[in-house]
N, C-alpha and C positions, 0 to 999 in steps of 0.2 A: 294760368291758374292764379287764383287769388291767394293772397298771403294767408287769409283765414283758413282756406282749404289746406294749404301747405302746413300750417301749424298743427293740424290734426294728425299729420303723419308722424311716424317714428323717425329718429335720426338715420337709422339704416335705410328706411324707405326713401328718405330725402337724398341720401348719398347715391342710391341706385337711380333715382330720378335724374340726378345731375348727370350721371354717366349716359343715361339714355338720350338726354337732351344734347349733350356734347356730340354724340354719334349723329344725331339728326342735324345738328348745326354743321358738322363736317359734310354731310351729304348735301345740304342746302348750299354751302359754299362751293362745292364742286359743281352743282347745277348752275350756280350763278356764273362760274368761270366758263362754263360751256354754253351759256346763253339759254338754258332751258328752265330758268327759274320763273314760276308763274306769279308768285306772290313775294316780292322782295321785302315786304313789311314783316314776313314771318321770321326772318333772320333777326331783326330787331326784337321781336316778341320773345324769342327763344333766349336771346342774351339777357333780357330783362328778367325772365323767369329764373335763369340760372343764378343771377345776382340776388334775386329774392330768397332763393333756397339757401345760398351761401350765407346770407345775412341771418336767416333763422337759425341755421346750424351754429353760427358764431354766437348768437345771443344765447343759445342753450349752453355753450361752452363756458361763457362768462357767468351764466347763472349757477352752473354747477361748482364753480370755484369757491 
């Protein structure tokens, strides 16, 4: 997801999205360990998306102070 799309979501929606992505990342890591991972680049993409979301959440926290 693009940062612009993520900024349109509420903070609660972003937190839910992080949890979903973490679960997906766990499944991808498990698939990687068993050798069944089709797209290894997907792990990197999910990690970057999680980082983007956390950055946006942190920006909002700082903005509200």
